[in-house]
C-alpha positions in Angstrom: -16.2 -72.4 48.3 -15.3 -70.9 51.6 -13.0 -72.3 54.2 -14.8 -73.9 57.1 -14.5 -71.4 60.2 -13.0 -68.5 58.4 -16.0 -66.0 58.9 -17.0 -63.4 56.4 -13.3 -62.3 55.9 -12.4 -65.7 54.6 -9.5 -65.7 57.1 -9.2 -67.9 60.2 -10.0 -66.3 63.7 -6.1 -67.1 64.7 -5.0 -65.0 61.6 -7.5 -62.2 62.3 -6.2 -61.9 65.9 -2.6 -61.9 64.7 -3.5 -58.9 62.2 -5.1 -56.9 64.9 -2.1 -57.4 67.1 0.4 -56.3 64.5 -1.8 -53.5 63.8 -1.5 -52.2 67.4 2.4 -52.7 67.1 2.6 -50.8 64.1 0.8 -48.0 65.6 2.9 -48.0 68.8 6.1 -48.0 66.3 4.7 -45.3 64.2 4.0 -43.1 67.2 7.5 -43.7 68.6 9.1 -42.8 65.2 6.9 -39.8 65.2 8.3 -38.6 68.4 11.8 -39.2 67.6 11.4 -37.2 64.2 9.8 -34.4 66.1 12.4 -34.4 68.7 15.2 -34.3 66.0 13.4 -31.4 64.3 13.1 -29.5 67.6 16.9 -29.9 68.3 18.1 -29.0 64.9 18.6 -25.2 65.6 20.7 -26.2 68.8 22.6 -28.6 66.8 23.3 -26.2 63.9 24.2 -23.8 66.6 26.5 -26.1 68.4 28.3 -26.8 65.2 28.6 -23.2 64.2 30.4 -22.7 67.5 32.8 -25.4 66.8 33.6 -24.0 63.4 36.2 -23.7 61.6 37.8 -27.2 61.7 40.4 -26.6 59.2 41.9 -23.6 57.3 39.4 -21.1 55.7 39.9 -19.8 52.2 38.8 -16.6 50.7 38.7 -16.4 47.0 39.3 -13.1 45.4 38.2 -12.1 41.9 41.2 -9.9 41.3 44.9 -10.2 41.3 47.4 -9.6 43.9 47.6 -5.8 45.0 43.9 -5.3 44.1 41.7 -3.8 46.5 39.8 -6.8 47.2 43.0 -8.8 47.6 44.5 -6.2 50.0 41.5 -5.9 52.0 41.0 -9.7 52.4 44.3 -9.8 53.8 43.8 -7.1 56.2 40.6 -8.5 57.6 41.7 -12.2 57.2 44.7 -11.5 59.5 42.6 -10.4 62.3 39.8 -13.2 61.8 42.6 -15.7 62.2 43.1 -14.8 65.7 39.3 -15.3 66.4 39.0 -18.4 64.5 42.1 -20.1 65.5 42.7 -21.3 61.8 44.8 -20.2 59.0 43.1 -18.0 56.4 44.2 -18.4 52.8 43.7 -15.6 50.4 43.5 -17.0 47.1 43.4 -14.5 43.9 41.6 -15.8 41.1 41.7 -13.1 38.4 40.3 -13.3 35.0 37.2 -14.4 33.0 35.2 -11.4 34.0 35.3 -12.8 37.6 33.7 -16.3 36.3 37.2 -18.2 37.2 36.8 -17.0 40.9 33.0 -17.6 41.0 33.4 -21.1 39.6 36.0 -22.0 42.0 34.1 -20.7 44.7 30.6 -22.1 43.7 32.2 -25.4 42.8 33.6 -25.7 46.1 30.1 -25.5 47.8 32.1 -25.7 51.2 31.5 -23.9 54.3 35.1 -23.1 54.6 35.5 -21.5 51.2 34.2 -18.0 50.7 34.0 -15.3 48.1 35.7 -12.1 49.3 35.1 -9.2 46.9 32.8 -6.7 45.4 29.4 -7.5 44.3 30.2 -5.7 41.0 32.0 -8.8 40.0 28.7 -10.5 39.3 25.7 -8.2 39.4 26.5 -7.3 35.9 26.4 -10.9 34.4 22.7 -11.4 33.7 23.1 -8.5 31.2 26.4 -9.7 29.8 25.7 -13.3 29.2 22.6 -15.1 27.9 23.5 -18.3 29.9 25.1 -18.3 33.3 26.1 -21.6 35.1 25.1 -20.2 38.6 22.1 -18.3 40.2 23.2 -15.2 42.2 20.3 -15.5 45.0 20.8 -19.3 45.1 24.5 -19.7 44.8 26.0 -16.4 46.2 24.7 -15.8 50.0 25.8 -12.3 51.3 27.1 -12.7 54.9 28.3 -9.1 55.6 29.4 -5.7 54.1 32.8 -4.3 54.5 32.9 -1.1 52.6 32.5 0.5 49.3 35.3 0.6 46.9 36.2 4.1 45.4 36.7 4.0 41.6 38.8 6.4 39.6 39.5 7.4 36.3 43.3 7.4 35.7 45.6 8.8 32.8 49.0 8.9 32.4 50.9 11.4 34.7 52.3 13.4 31.7 49.0 13.6 29.7 47.5 17.1 29.0 44.3 16.2 30.6 43.3 17.9 33.8 39.5 16.8 34.0 37.0 14.4 32.4 36.0 17.3 30.0 39.5 17.6 28.6 39.6 14.0 27.7 36.1 13.6 26.5 36.8 16.7 24.0 40.0 15.3 23.0 38.6 11.7 22.3 35.7 13.3 20.3 38.3 15.3 18.1 40.3 12.2 17.7 38.0 9.2 17.0 39.8 5.8 17.3 43.0 7.4 18.6 42.9 6.4 22.2 42.6 2.9 24.1 41.1 2.4 27.5 40.3 -0.2 30.0 38.1 -0.8 32.7 37.7 -3.4 35.5 35.3 -6.0 34.7 31.7 -6.6 35.8 29.5 -3.6 36.8 32.6 -1.1 36.7 33.0 -1.9 32.9 29.2 -1.6 32.4 29.3 1.8 33.8 32.4 2.7 31.8 30.5 1.7 28.5 27.5 3.8 29.6 29.9 6.7 30.0 31.4 6.0 26.5 28.0 5.6 25.0 26.5 8.8 26.6 29.3 10.7 25.5 29.4 9.5 21.9 33.1 8.5 22.1 34.8 6.2 19.6 37.7 4.7 21.7 39.3 1.2 21.9 38.7 -0.8 24.9 41.5 -3.3 25.8 40.8 -6.5 27.7 42.9 -7.5 30.6 42.9 -10.9 32.4 44.2 -9.2 35.5 43.4 -5.5 35.6 46.1 -4.6 38.1 48.5 -4.9 35.0 46.6 -2.3 33.4 47.8 0.1 36.0 51.4 -0.4 34.8 50.5 0.2 31.1 49.0 3.5 32.1 52.3 4.7 33.6 54.2 4.1 30.5 51.4 5.5 28.2 50.5 2.2 26.4 47.1 2.5 27.8 45.5 6.1 27.9 42.8 5.8 30.4 41.6 3.2 33.0 38.6 3.0 35.2 39.2 0.9 38.3 39.7 0.7 42.1 41.8 3.5 43.1 44.0 0.9 45.1 45.7 -0.3 42.1 46.9 3.3 41.2 48.1 4.0 44.8 51.6 3.1 44.3 52.1 5.2 41.1 50.1 8.2 42.4 53.0 9.7 44.6 55.5 9.4 41.8 53.3 11.5 39.3 53.3 8.5 36.7 49.6 8.4 37.2 46.7 11.2 37.3 43.5 10.8 38.5 41.0 12.9 36.8 37.7 11.8 38.6 36.6 9.5 41.5 33.2 7.7 42.3 31.2 8.5 45.2 29.5 11.7 46.4 32.4 13.4 48.1 36.1 14.0 47.5 38.7 12.1 49.2 42.1 12.9 50.6 43.5 9.5 48.9 43.3 11.6 45.5 44.0 15.2 46.4 42.5 17.7 43.7 40.4 15.0 42.0 36.8 16.0 41.6 34.0 13.4 41.7 32.6 12.1 38.5 29.2 13.4 39.4 30.7 16.9 40.1 31.8 16.8 36.4 28.5 15.8 35.0 29.1 12.1 34.5 26.7 10.2 36.8 27.7 6.7 35.0 31.0 6.9 36.7 29.7 7.8 40.3 28.5 4.4 41.4 30.9 2.6 44.1 31.4 -0.9 44.4 30.0 -2.9 47.5 32.8 -5.0 49.3 32.1 -8.0 51.5 32.1 -11.6 52.3 29.8 -14.1 50.5 29.2 -17.7 51.5 27.8 -20.7 49.5 24.7 -22.9 50.0 26.9 -24.9 52.4 26.9 -22.1 54.8 24.0 -22.7 57.3 21.9 -19.7 58.7 23.5 -20.3 62.0 27.1 -20.4 60.8 26.2 -17.3 58.5 25.1 -15.4 61.5 28.3 -16.3 63.6 30.5 -15.3 60.8 28.8 -12.1 60.3 29.2 -11.3 63.9 32.8 -11.7 63.8 33.3 -10.1 60.5 31.6 -7.0 61.6 33.4 -7.1 64.9 36.7 -6.7 62.7 35.7 -4.3 60.1 34.0 -1.7 62.5 37.5 -1.5 64.6 38.7 2.1 64.2 42.3 0.7 63.4 41.0 -1.5 60.6 38.6 1.1 59.4 41.7 3.4 58.8 43.8 0.7 57.0 40.8 0.1 54.7 40.5 3.8 54.2 44.4 4.1 53.2 43.6 1.8 50.3 40.6 3.7 49.0 37.8 1.6 50.8 34.9 3.9 52.1 34.1 2.5 55.5 30.4 1.3 55.1 29.9 -2.0 57.2 26.6 -3.8 57.1 24.9 -6.8 58.4 23.5 -9.6 56.2 20.1 -7.9 55.6 21.7 -4.4 54.7 24.2 -6.0 52.4 21.6 -8.3 50.7 19.4 -5.1 50.2 22.2 -2.9 49.0 23.2 -5.7 46.3 19.7 -6.0 45.2 19.6 -2.1 44.8 23.0 -2.3 42.8 21.5 -5.0 40.5 18.7 -2.5 39.6 20.9 0.1 38.7 22.6 -2.2 36.4 19.3 -2.8 34.7 19.1 0.9 34.0 22.6 1.0 32.7 22.0 -2.0 30.4 18.9 -0.4 29.0 21.0 2.9 28.4 23.8 1.4 26.5 21.4 -1.1 24.7 23.2 -4.2 26.0 22.3 -7.6 24.8 23.4 -10.7 26.6 25.9 -12.8 24.7 
């Protein structure tokens, strides 16, 4: 039985009027809220840009995947010294060697902080998908290229008093004496290149793992290690003394830093010809606006002729590039790693 005066809705006229009034109020509130949201969205780029201009607000950290004295560590300190003057905050270079660069990457990605960056070669991580069945990070999501600085010259070095004068000498001797010689290579894609070199030449040699590849250079000088493939920077102090001999370098042309050393490509060893890509990487916490600002500051430094000369003196091939170029170069390097992985039959573990 209906309520008297309620009409067809079963509600009193007073209640119906109240509902209509509330509806109009809600519509006004909704429209107001929408306007606020649209204004905020429109202002977001401006806010991000303003924030980027105020950055940094505290010391900035560059995490490096190799130990003190490595090419990455030395480069980070050269560039960091100049960036401090621009950013008005201290830059802390923190070497985190070991674990096939996983230790440094975990520290960098785990921080997920717009004041913590990864400074080093892309070779530190592009080989990981071919080496490990499971990774606790995603390269495209967690390691954001900011700017490219240079290409790292790699070298195949042996003890200074060895009888070898070329890669052919080493290969012939190693084939004639299977299992006699022990070698090492910098972790990451450099090690994959070295593995491809071993496999393509049918060599039986013993690979020695190092937590910090810089220490391997010392072992070469005393003959404990018979060959080492790594950034030429770590050999520099021993080269003038004659304690280390460079049999080959990467890249497509000879370099003054290694007088007399032919390129690996010249000697018919293409797997040892690839160079590393050195640069700066940010985490997901780095906004596009901030990344753009950092890239501009970074490139301003690394394109300075005086900085280029310092980098060249430690075996860095001057090769700066913006975010787009750096990203494309890394993608190309990753594809090269796929080819190498197939060549050596590598299966992720």
